[in-house]
C-alpha positions in Angstrom: 0.0 0.0 0.0 1.4 3.4 -1.0 0.1 6.4 0.9 1.5 9.9 0.0 0.8 12.5 2.5 1.4 16.2 3.1 0.1 18.0 6.2 -2.9 15.7 6.8 -2.4 15.0 10.5 -6.2 15.1 11.1 -6.9 12.1 8.9 -3.6 10.3 8.5 -3.8 8.1 11.6 -7.3 6.8 10.8 -6.3 6.1 7.2 -3.2 4.0 8.3 -5.2 2.2 10.9 -7.9 1.4 8.4 -5.3 0.0 5.9 -3.7 -2.1 8.7 -6.9 -4.1 9.0 -6.2 -5.5 5.6 -2.4 -5.4 5.2 0.8 -4.5 7.0 2.7 -3.9 3.7 2.5 -0.1 3.8 4.8 2.6 2.4 4.2 6.1 3.6 5.7 9.0 1.7 6.0 12.1 3.9 6.3 14.8 1.3 7.8 17.6 3.5 5.0 17.8 6.0 5.3 20.6 8.6 2.6 19.4 11.0 2.5 16.3 13.3 2.8 13.9 10.4 6.2 12.6 11.4 5.1 11.7 14.9 2.0 9.9 13.7 4.1 7.8 11.3 6.5 7.0 14.1 3.7 5.5 16.1 3.5 2.7 13.4 6.9 1.0 13.7 6.4 -1.7 11.1 5.7 0.4 8.1 8.2 1.6 5.5 8.7 5.4 5.2 10.1 7.8 2.7 10.8 11.2 4.2 11.4 14.4 2.1 12.7 17.4 3.9 10.6 19.8 1.7 7.4 19.4 -0.3 8.0 18.3 -3.9 4.4 17.4 -5.0 2.2 14.3 -5.2 3.6 13.2 -8.5 7.2 13.3 -7.2 6.1 11.3 -4.1 4.4 8.6 -6.1 7.2 8.3 -8.6 9.7 7.7 -5.8 7.4 5.4 -4.0 6.9 3.2 -7.1 10.7 3.0 -7.6 11.2 2.2 -3.9 8.4 -0.5 -3.9 10.1 -2.2 -6.8 13.4 -2.2 -5.0 11.6 -3.9 -2.1 10.4 -6.7 -4.4 6.7 -5.7 -4.7 5.0 -6.5 -8.0 1.9 -4.4 -7.4 1.2 -1.2 -5.5 -2.2 0.3 -4.4 -2.1 4.1 -3.9 -4.4 5.7 -1.4 -4.8 9.4 -0.5 -4.4 10.4 3.1 -7.2 12.9 3.3 -9.8 10.4 4.4 -11.9 10.6 1.3 -11.2 6.9 0.3 -12.3 3.8 2.2 -9.7 1.1 3.0 -12.6 -1.3 3.1 -12.6 -1.1 -0.7 -9.2 -2.8 -0.9 -10.6 -6.3 -1.5 -12.3 -5.0 -4.6 -8.9 -4.2 -6.2 -7.5 -7.5 -5.1 -10.4 -9.5 -6.6 -10.1 -7.5 -9.9 -6.4 -8.0 -10.3 -6.7 -11.7 -9.9 -9.1 -11.7 -12.8 -7.1 -9.2 -14.8 -3.3 -9.4 -14.2 -1.0 -6.8 -15.8 -3.8 -4.2 -15.5 -4.0 -0.8 -14.0 -7.1 -0.5 -11.7 -8.5 2.9 -11.0 -11.1 3.6 -8.4 -14.3 5.1 -10.0 -16.1 7.5 -7.6 -19.7 8.5 -7.7 -19.3 12.2 -8.6 -23.0 12.9 -8.5 -23.4 12.3 -4.8 -24.0 15.0 -2.1 -21.1 17.3 -1.0 -19.1 16.7 -4.2 -17.4 20.1 -4.9 -18.4 21.6 -8.2 -14.7 22.2 -9.2 -13.9 18.5 -8.5 -16.8 17.4 -10.7 -15.8 19.7 -13.5 -12.1 18.8 -13.2 -12.9 15.1 -13.5 -15.1 15.6 -16.6 -12.4 17.8 -18.1 -9.7 15.2 -17.4 -11.9 12.4 -18.8 -12.5 14.3 -22.0 -8.8 14.8 -22.7 -8.0 11.2 -21.8 -10.5 10.1 -24.4 -9.0 12.5 -27.0 -5.4 11.3 -26.3 -6.0 7.6 -26.1 -9.4 6.8 -27.6 -10.4 5.1 -24.4 -13.3 6.1 -22.1 -12.9 6.0 -18.3 -15.5 7.3 -15.8 -12.9 8.7 -13.4 -9.4 9.6 -14.4 -8.6 11.8 -11.3 -9.1 9.2 -8.6 -6.1 8.7 -6.3 -7.2 5.2 -5.4 -5.4 3.0 -7.8 -3.6 -0.3 -8.3 -0.4 -0.2 -10.4 1.5 -3.2 -11.8 4.8 -1.7 -10.6 7.0 -3.9 -12.9 5.3 -2.3 -16.0 6.0 1.3 -14.8 9.4 1.0 -13.2 11.3 1.4 -16.5 9.2 4.4 -17.6 10.5 7.9 -17.1 7.8 10.3 -16.1 7.9 14.1 -16.0 4.9 15.2 -13.8 5.9 16.2 -10.3 2.5 17.3 -9.0 -1.1 16.4 -9.7 -0.5 16.1 -13.4 1.5 12.9 -12.9 -1.7 11.0 -12.3 -2.9 12.0 -15.8 0.4 11.3 -17.4 0.8 7.8 -16.1 -2.7 6.8 -17.4 -2.2 8.2 -20.8 1.3 6.8 -21.3 0.3 3.4 -20.0 -2.6 3.4 -22.5 -0.2 4.2 -25.3 1.8 1.2 -24.2 -1.3 -0.9 -24.5 -1.4 -1.5 -20.7 -5.0 -2.4 -19.9 -6.9 0.1 -17.6 -10.0 -0.9 -15.8 -12.3 1.1 -13.5 -13.3 -0.2 -10.0 -16.4 1.3 -8.4 -15.5 2.6 -5.0 -17.0 4.6 -2.2 -15.9 8.2 -1.5 -16.5 10.6 1.3 -16.5 14.4 0.8 -16.7 16.2 4.2 -18.6 19.5 4.5 -16.8 22.4 2.9 -15.5 23.8 6.2 -13.8 20.5 7.1 -12.1 19.9 3.7 -8.3 19.9 3.4 -7.0 20.3 -0.1 -3.5 21.2 -1.4 -4.7 21.6 -5.0 -3.9 25.1 -6.2 -6.6 26.0 -8.6 -4.6 28.2 -10.9 -1.1 26.8 -10.8 -2.0 23.1 -10.8 -4.8 23.5 -13.4 -2.3 25.3 -15.6 0.2 22.4 -15.2 -2.5 19.9 -16.1 -3.6 22.0 -19.1 0.0 22.3 -20.4 0.5 18.5 -20.0 -2.7 17.7 -21.8 -1.7 20.1 -24.6 1.7 18.3 -25.0 0.0 14.8 -24.8 -2.5 15.8 -27.5 0.2 16.9 -29.9 2.2 13.7 -29.3 -0.9 11.6 -29.8 -1.9 13.2 -33.1 1.6 13.5 -34.5 3.0 10.1 -33.5 0.9 7.7 -31.4 -2.3 7.6 -33.6 -0.5 7.5 -37.0 2.0 4.8 -35.9 -0.9 2.9 -34.2 -2.7 2.9 -37.5 0.4 1.6 -39.3 0.9 -1.1 -36.7 -2.7 -2.2 -37.1 -2.2 -2.5 -40.9 1.0 -4.5 -40.5 -0.8 -7.1 -38.4 -2.7 -8.1 -41.5 -1.6 -9.7 -44.7 -0.6 -6.8 -46.9 -1.0 -8.7 -50.1 -4.6 -9.7 -49.0 -5.4 -6.0 -48.2 -4.0 -4.9 -51.6 -6.0 -7.5 -53.4 -9.3 -7.0 -51.5 -9.2 -3.3 -51.1 -7.8 -2.3 -54.5 -7.5 -5.0 -57.2 -10.7 -6.9 -56.5 -12.7 -3.9 -55.1 -15.7 -2.5 -57.0 -14.1 1.0 -57.0 -13.4 2.6 -60.3 -9.8 3.2 -61.3 -10.5 7.0 -61.3 -11.7 6.8 -57.7 -8.7 4.8 -56.5 -6.3 7.2 -58.2 -8.1 10.3 -56.8 -8.0 8.7 -53.3 -4.2 8.2 -53.5 -3.7 11.7 -54.8 -5.8 13.2 -51.9 -3.9 11.2 -49.3 -0.5 12.1 -50.8 -1.4 15.8 -50.9 -2.5 16.0 -47.3 0.4 13.8 -46.0 2.7 16.8 -46.5 0.3 19.7 -46.3 0.9 22.0 -43.3 -1.8 20.5 -41.1 0.4 18.5 -38.8 -1.5 16.3 -36.5 -4.7 16.8 -38.5 -3.7 15.6 -41.9 -5.5 12.2 -41.8 -8.7 13.7 -40.4 -8.9 16.5 -43.0 -8.1 14.0 -45.8 -10.8 11.7 -44.5 -13.2 14.6 -44.5 -12.4 15.2 -48.2 -12.8 11.5 -48.9 -16.3 11.6 -47.3 -17.2 14.8 -49.1 -16.2 13.6 -52.6 -17.1 9.9 -52.0 -13.6 8.6 -52.3 -12.1 5.4 -50.8 -11.5 6.3 -47.2 -9.2 3.3 -46.5 -6.9 4.2 -49.4 -6.9 7.9 -48.5 -5.9 7.0 -44.9 -3.2 4.6 -46.0 -1.8 7.3 -48.4 -1.4 9.9 -45.7 1.0 7.7 -43.8 3.9 8.4 -46.1 4.8 11.4 -43.9 6.2 9.1 -41.1 8.3 10.7 -38.3 11.8 10.1 -39.8 10.7 11.8 -43.0 9.2 14.9 -41.4 12.4 17.0 -41.3 13.1 16.2 -44.9 9.5 17.1 -45.9 9.7 20.4 -44.1 13.1 21.2 -45.7 11.9 20.4 -49.2 8.8 22.5 -48.6 11.0 25.4 -47.6 13.3 25.0 -50.6 10.4 24.8 -53.0 8.7 27.7 -51.4 11.8 29.8 -52.0 11.6 29.1 -55.7 8.0 30.4 -55.9 8.1 33.0 -53.1 11.1 35.1 -54.2 11.8 37.1 -51.0 15.4 36.0 -50.5 14.5 34.6 -47.1 17.2 32.9 -45.0 16.6 30.0 -42.7 16.0 31.4 -39.2 18.7 29.0 -37.8 21.3 30.8 -40.0 20.0 34.3 -39.7 22.0 36.8 -37.6 18.9 38.9 -37.0 15.5 37.5 -36.3 12.6 39.9 -36.6 8.9 39.6 -37.0 9.4 40.3 -40.7 11.9 37.4 -41.2 9.6 35.0 -39.2 6.7 36.0 -41.4 8.7 35.5 -44.6 9.9 32.1 -43.5 6.5 30.9 -42.5 4.9 32.1 -45.7 7.7 30.5 -47.8 7.2 27.2 -46.0 3.4 27.2 -46.4 3.6 27.9 -50.1 6.3 25.3 -50.6 4.4 22.6 -48.6 1.3 23.0 -50.7 3.4 22.9 -53.9 5.2 19.8 -52.6 1.9 18.2 -51.8 0.6 19.0 -55.3 3.8 17.4 -56.9 3.5 14.3 -54.7 -0.2 13.9 -55.5 0.6 14.0 -59.3 3.4 11.5 -58.9 1.3 9.2 -56.8 -1.6 9.5 -59.2 0.6 8.5 -62.2 2.2 5.6 -60.4 -1.2 4.3 -59.2 -2.5 4.5 -62.8 0.4 2.5 -64.1 0.1 -0.1 -61.3 -3.7 -0.5 -62.0 -3.1 -0.9 -65.7 -0.6 -3.6 -65.0 -2.3 -5.6 -62.2 -6.0 -4.8 -62.6 -7.4 -6.2 -65.8 
């Protein structure tokens, strides 16, 4: 059991005592508490303790606790907040679930519609659930719950960046990207009256950190995770069979197949990074093209080729947009005007490169169809 705590002397003793009824394998992380936390922990001589001289944040505490638990030989760790909102009596629910679903992250799912739930907590949870869905394609009812079971051996070799509350978002998203299964476990939760609540969540600073993290995760998801995931899903199948069923033996006209390839090639290098496949699919839907072929064609702009695509776009833009611009990296003086010129040059070049690639792709597709499709 992993219990991070910071200045929760009013509830800490009862939380530890409640956990003791189910297990004595407890790790307490005292994250720089300045109240009577140290004395309370000292009254439980059999538990393992990590003491930090100053407060670093919940994410930092959990990261160190996960590493420490692995060093102690534990395979699984259940995290529990020390503010008294969670019930140790729900522990058996996690143990039962993990027996049925090994190698799975279990996350406690609270009833956020019950009485005394703060409005900001309900909104924050819905906000977090929405971005988790966008970043992973998975739907969870509660992504902010601190009551969780982690397979420690699956997380120990991962390097995390979040040091405060944003860590609990990061670990779920990145675990999902690694195809680690995540399951919700319905749990009880207690929200005391407003005057009795103790919260170290800083509405502006912590929300800003979570928002920044989600922004970065969305960019990574759309630039790398989703495109590569799509490619991996294709590689699992027989490529020859896909080529025959989707193209050679399909009922599509040659002109439709050629147009689908051209649209995919064009948008693969167009300056809509992260959104190319979605815009291309919108065009396919609008003009009744083959959505599968369009999606496959947009994957030519894989990560290793992106720098080359950007450079070629810039060079071609220089041919058409004769402003004698110099790459910003080699310019001795960077001004708003030079930035504008470089951006315009790149945009013009990227559309021109997309046009060239679409023509080349269309011609090659026509030749291949003439050869293989009789």
